[in-house]
C-alpha positions as CSV (number, residue, x, y, z in Angstrom):
1,L,-78.2,-24.7,-63.9
2,T,-81.7,-23.0,-63.7
3,V,-82.1,-19.4,-64.5
4,G,-80.7,-16.9,-61.9
5,Q,-78.8,-19.7,-60.2
6,T,-75.2,-19.3,-59.2
7,K,-72.6,-22.2,-58.4
8,E,-69.0,-21.4,-57.9
9,F,-66.4,-24.4,-58.6
10,A,-62.7,-24.7,-57.2
11,V,-60.1,-25.5,-59.6
12,H,-57.2,-28.1,-58.9
13,F,-54.3,-28.8,-61.2
14,I,-53.0,-31.8,-59.9
15,D,-49.3,-33.5,-61.3
16,S,-48.8,-37.2,-61.8
17,D,-48.2,-37.6,-58.2
18,G,-51.9,-36.3,-57.3
19,E,-49.7,-33.3,-55.7
20,E,-51.2,-29.8,-56.4
21,L,-49.5,-27.8,-58.5
22,H,-50.6,-24.3,-56.9
23,E,-51.8,-23.4,-53.8
24,E,-55.6,-22.3,-54.4
25,E,-55.4,-19.6,-52.2
26,E,-52.4,-17.8,-53.6
27,H,-53.9,-17.9,-57.0
28,G,-57.7,-17.9,-56.1
29,M,-58.6,-20.4,-58.5
30,A,-62.6,-21.0,-58.7
31,I,-64.8,-20.6,-61.5
32,V,-68.6,-18.9,-60.8
33,I,-70.8,-19.6,-63.4
34,R,-74.3,-17.8,-63.3
35,G,-77.7,-18.6,-65.2
36,D,-78.8,-15.4,-66.4
37,N,-80.9,-16.8,-69.5
38,V,-82.0,-20.3,-71.0
39,G,-79.4,-21.6,-73.6
40,S,-76.1,-23.4,-73.5
41,T,-72.5,-22.5,-74.0
42,S,-69.2,-24.0,-73.4
43,F,-66.1,-23.0,-72.3
44,Q,-62.2,-24.2,-71.6
45,I,-60.0,-24.1,-68.6
46,Q,-56.0,-23.0,-69.4
47,L,-53.1,-23.2,-67.2
48,M,-51.0,-20.4,-68.6
49,H,-47.4,-20.0,-67.9
50,D,-44.8,-17.9,-69.8
51,G,-47.0,-16.7,-72.2
52,H,-48.4,-20.2,-73.4
53,S,-51.0,-22.6,-72.3
54,D,-48.9,-25.6,-70.4
55,Y,-52.9,-27.4,-70.2
56,T,-56.0,-26.8,-72.0
57,S,-59.2,-28.4,-70.8
58,L,-61.8,-30.2,-73.2
59,P,-64.9,-27.8,-73.7
60,I,-67.0,-27.7,-70.5
61,N,-70.3,-27.4,-71.5
62,V,-73.2,-25.5,-69.8
63,T,-77.0,-25.5,-70.0
64,V,-79.6,-23.0,-68.6
65,V,-83.0,-24.1,-68.1
66,E,-86.1,-22.2,-67.0
């Protein structure tokens, strides 16, 4: 990303048959990332169920440049 840029990403969880686990419209699964300042960070996505994570992604790195 560049400073001031915003990108939106859709998140889809699929099972071993390639079928989506949840309807996106029902849960609104999207991530909006905005580059406020130069630098880097990372985040993880978790699929929570009954108070625990059924899935946790690897770290997703984001770098913001001028």
